[in-house]
N, C-alpha and C positions, 0 to 999 in steps of 0.2 A: 651789751647785754650784762645785766645786773645778777651777780652771785649772790643767793641768800644763803647764810649761813645758819640754817635752823635744823635741828635734830629730825630725823625721820621718824614719822609716828607709825609704828607697827599696829596692824589691825588686832582687834581683840581675838585672844586665843579660841574662845567659845565660837565665835562667827567663823574664824578660818577653819576649825574642825567642820562645821556644819557645811560650809561650802564643800570641803573636800569628801565628806560623805554623800553629799547631792551629787556632785559630779561623777563619782565611782558608780554610784546607783544608776545614774541616767546615761552614762557614757554609751554612745552608740544606739540608743534607744529611740525609737520614733516618739516625737512630741509635738502636741498641738498646743500652740500659745494663743491666748486670746489678749488683744491689745485694747488699750482704753478707748480707742476710735471705733471699735466693733470688729476689726479685721481679724482673722484666724490666720495663723502661719503654722504650717505643717513642715516639719523637716527632722533631721537626724541631729541628736544633742551632740554639740562638740565642746562647749566651755561655759563656764559662769564665774563671774568675777565677784569682788566684795561689794560692788554696788548694784547686783543683781542682775547685770547684763548678761544677756544669753546669745550664744552663738550657734546657729543652727546650719548645717549644710543640706544639700539637694532639697531646699525648701521650696514651697508653694504657698502663696497668698489667695485666700479666699475672702471675697467681699460680697455682702449680700445687700441689694440695692432694690427694695421694694420686692417684687416677687422673683427677680432675676438673681442668680448667683454666678459671680465671675470668678474664675481661677485663672492664675498665671504662675509660670516659674520664676522664681527670683534667685535661684542658685544658693550662695552662701550669704547669711545675714547676720548682722548684729542687732538685737532688740534691746533698746535701752531700757533698763530696769524700772525707771519712772514711768514707764507706759505699759508695764505687765500687768494684767488683771488675773490671769489664770494660766497654769501650764498644767497639762496632763498627759502622761506617758501611756503607752499600749498596756502595760502592766498595771495600770489605773492607780499609780503614784501621782497624787494631787499637790500641786504648790500654789497656795492661795497667796498671792504676792500683796494684795491690797488690804 
């Protein structure tokens, strides 16, 4: 194992403050997240990190295939920030990621 002696790069204070405000505003709220492949994930907001990854608990996944809609329970999920298109809470707070 090679140890690298590089200083830790702290996140920008403005970004950290924004993440903190979003987390506290959405904590425990039901959230619907749309992913880049069209899937919709509904669940209870648990966390957000600096790379915009979202963690939802008690989540369900909804996929529309033609005229049919398929829904399944997926439990606790981590949704990578790079695949997030939109997140909407029941309080109508919208987070446009793209």
